[in-house]
N, C-alpha and C positions, 0 to 999 in steps of 0.2 A: 338821814343824821343821828349819828347815833352819840352821845356822850355819857362818858364814865361817870359813877358818884364816886366822891371821896369816903374814907370810911366812914363820916360821920356826919347825919345829916339828923337835925332838931328842931326842923319846921319846914312844913309843906305849904308852898303858894300854888295857887290857882288860876288862871285865866279865866274870864268866864264865857264870852261866846264863842261857842264849837269847841267848848270843852266842858264844863259843866250845863249849858244850853245849846240848843240848836239857834243859831241866829238867821236868817233870812232876809237881807235890804231890800232885795228885789222885790219882796211882799208889797212893801212901803212904796217903791217907785213904782210898780206897775198899775195901783192905784192913783197915785198923785199925776201918772203921765197921761191916764185914761182923762180926766180933766183938764189937762192942761196943752192936748194933743200934740205929746210928743211921743218918742220911745222911752219902756224904762232905763235902756242905757243912758238915752241923753239925759234923763233926772237924776239919775245914779251919779254920772260924772259931773253934774253941775249942785249938787248937795255934798256926796262923799267925797269929791275928788277936787273940791275947791275949798275955800276958807268956812264956807258954812258952816259944816258940820264939825271940823276940827276946831272953828271957833268956839261951839257952843259944848264939844267933848273937854276943852279945857277951863271954862267956866269964864270966859269971856264976854257970852252972850245968857244973859237970862232965858228962860224956857219962852218965854211972851217975846222978848226980843228972838229968837228963833224962828218962832211959828210968824211973824210979822215979817221978818227976811224971808222967808223960804216961801208963801203967800204971795208975796209981794212981788218978790223974782219971776216966780212962774205965772203971776196975775190970776190966780184963783183964788173965790172968794170960796173961804170955809169956817165956820164957825172954831174958837179954840179948841173946844170939849170933842169936835169932829177930828181937826187934826192932831189932837192925842191918842186918841183913839186908832188912828191911821198910823201913826209913827210907833207907836207900842207897841202893834200886833205883828210883831216879828218874831216872836219865839216859842219855842217848841219843849218838852222835856228832852233829854240824850237818856237813853234808858240804860237804867243801873249805874249811873252819877252818885244818885243820892242816897244809894248801898254803899258805893267806893268811898265818898267822904264820911259818911258814919264811921266806917269801919277805921279809917284812917285817924281820924277825931279822936278815938280810945288812944292813940300811941304817941299823936305829935299836933303839936298847935297848930292850924291852920290860917292861911290868911289868902286874901283875896285880891288881885291887883288887876285892873279892868280902864281899857282906854270906853269913856261910859258917860252919859249925861243925868242928867236930874230927873228926868221924865222915865228913862228907860229904866234908871234903878229904882226909882221909886216904884214902877208897875212890878219889877223883880220882886220884889221885896214881897208883893202883894201875893203874886200869881207862883211865886217858888219860894218861899220861904221858909220851908223844910230842907230844901238845901242848901240854904247860905245862913240856919240858924247853928251849923257847928264852929262858924269862924271866927277867931279871936279878933279881926280887924280887918276891914277895908279898905283897899288905896286905890281910891277912885278920881280919874284923871279932872274933872271937873271939880275936885275938891282940891288936888294938889296943885294945879295948875300946868301939868305936864301930862305928856301922854308918850305912851310908849313907840320907837324904841328912845326916845330921849332919856338922857343919864337920870336926871332929877328925880323921875317919877321909881323908878328902882332904888336910889337912896333914901326916897322916902318909905320905902317899903323896909330897906335893910335898918334904917332907926326904929320903923315900926315894930321890928321884928326882937332888935336889942340882943343881936349876935353875930358872929361872923358873917358876912355873903355866903362864906363856900361851904356853912350849914343849912343855907336855905336851898330848896331843891324848888326851882320856879318850872310849869308845867304851862305853856301855849302851844296852841298850833301855827301859828304864823314863824317861819323862820326866820325873818328878820327881826323878831322880837326877843324869840330865842336867843341870837345872836347879841342882842343889845345888853340882856341881863349876863351875857357871858363876858362881856367887856367891862361888867360894874364888879364882876367877881363872885357871882352868883354861879350855882351849879344850876344849870337848867337842860331840859328834855325838849323835846318838839311831841306834841300830844297828836298823835295820828286814829288812833280807837280804844275803848275802853279794854277792850283785848290784848291790847299791846300794851298800854298802861300797866296793866294787873301784872303781866309778864315780867317788864322791867322792874317794878316794887320788888318782886318774887325775886327776879335775880341779885339786886342788890340789898336784900333782906331789910327792905321797907316795909313786908306785908307780913 
């Protein structure tokens, strides 16, 4: 899926998971599945494809409430601190992305738009602070009460950026989230790899 940039881009917005950092939700699911005598796929469906994780991602549940609901749902006894360790140990660096972000930050204001939650984002700030440091503002689902591909989270970005949506380039690995951004008037590309992104930036004279 390729999208053409308009003549003028004045800000660049990144998704977080599998764009700036790698994320593997099944890492958590495998560990919880071992405690609950279920398959990782069953845990994934009951957490990420139900109302549990989306409710937490949009700020309708606090971190403690999310912990209580998950552990009660699966009938597992986990101290809160241990649950937090398992819930947050999903992320790994994306090779080369920190350098790319630093380079772009010298020419453009950078924004972050992410479906995420308080525990994950606090963890990421602690472990991946260097890659997040150049960003001017974070538009986070749990803070704005909306998640991609809902219109409200993109509109929050547009307000934060303070410029016409067509001038904001949005990068996301999920096609449905790219399409949601396009419907709100943003310029949006699907992220597939660092190499392809760099080539596209060069092609559109953004690098």
